C-alpha positions, 0 to 999 in steps of 0.5 A: 670388055670392061672400061672405067668411066664416068657419065657426068662430072662429080665426086669420086662416086661417079667413077663406074665400071662399064661393059662396052664393045671392044674397039675395032682397029682402023688402018692407022691404029694399034690395038693394045692389051694393057698390062699396066696403066698410069694414074695422073692428076689430069684425070681428076680435072676431067672427072671433077668437071674442071676440064671439059670432057666428051661424056661418057669418058674412059679414064686413064692417060697412058698404058703399057702392054702387048700389041693385039692387032695393027691396022693395014697401014702400020708396018713397023709393029706386030702382034705380041710386041711390047709397047707403051702408049700415050693415050686417053682412055687407058683404063680398059681391057683393050685400047685403040691408039693411033700409031703415032702415040705408040712406042715399041720397048727395047728389051732392056726396059720392062713394061712397068718401069716404062709405063710409070715413066711415060706421061710424067717423064715426057712432061718433065723432058718437054718442060726442061728442053722445050718450055724452058731449055735448062742450061748448066748452072741455071737456078731451077725451082720445082714446086711439088718436087716429090710428086711424079713429075716433080721427082723426074724433073728434079733429076732431069734438070740436075742431069743437065747441070742445073742447081735445083731448088725443090718445094714440098709439104713435109720433111720426109718428102724433102729428104726424098727430093734431096736423094733425087738430086736437088741442091736445096729443098724448102717447105711450102710454109717456109719464107720461100722468098727469103730462102731462095734469095739467100741461096741464089745470092739475091738474084732469084731463079732462072725458071719456076716450074709450077704444077701447084697453081693457086697457092704458089703462083702469086709468089712465083713472081717474087722468086724469079730472076730478071729475064726469068721464065715461069712455066705453069703446067698444073693446078693441084691447089686450084686455078690461079687468079688471072694475071695482068700482062703488065706484071711481066714487065717488072722483070721482063718475065716469060710466062708459059702454060704448055700442053704436053700433047702440043710438044708431041703432035707428030710421030717424029716428036713422040719418038724424039722425046720417048727416045730421050726418056728410054735412053735415060732409063736404060742408063739409069740416069733417071729413076722412077719412084712408084708409090703404090700399085692398084688393081684396075676397077672402079673402086681401085681408081676411086682409091687412087684418085683419093690418095692422089688428091690427099697430097700424101703420095710421092712418085707414080701411082699405077693400075694393074690390069688383070686378065679378063675372062676373054683372055683366059 
């Protein structure tokens, strides 16, 4: 089968298409034939060497498709079931996934929408429910609010009754964020401290969700309210400088660096949060914005990562997995 991998960290040209053996299903596994897969910023961290990876590494973090085979211990899924899966190595023609990472889709939700929402939707839900439990009338600031996770987090926090402030890079992106429910949207080159103090009456925000990192992190401490929470969950602009613990005491700030997988360590946790996600999609209280769909290939993944790194994209990027010769 074909798989999109890299053998050593580097620039985009290290991404190649390899022919590899198809995986064999173990007793607790599910073998999936993907139809669509999601593009995520974390793959650029692995490919560039920012995050360590076991090499060679197959890229991709999520997929949607149909079950091909299930292991002997898997009794609640069957061949042909439509599913989504949260798993590394999803840029391939067959994907082997632990049962606890697989969710069967209801008839009301199509595979493309569910896949587009999966990783970033689960990220946004765990941020808004577990990293900091958003409450009605909270002031919530979301950096990179026009991105895949950002747009979903804006909608979820608004649905929970919060007053959301988004930040982004252009006026066009700001309009998109407003349409998704933000009360206020500011540009990165605005005087954010002054603008946030103005709209919050000088108190600052209850929580900052920061996926940008180096270029925003230091200023977050000025935006946050006393007893507020700073959630750092990405570094698209680079890794922030180390912070002294004493800096937290000036406002008794809580600082978190959560990992999605640590909120979804068990099948029960996976089913809880995917249940919330699918329910919001089914009732159209959460809308997924797909920026572009690419064909899965080495060139397609290179182009998708280049577009993602350009900071021009909004919403979700997807990979369409075409049928292989074996499938026909």
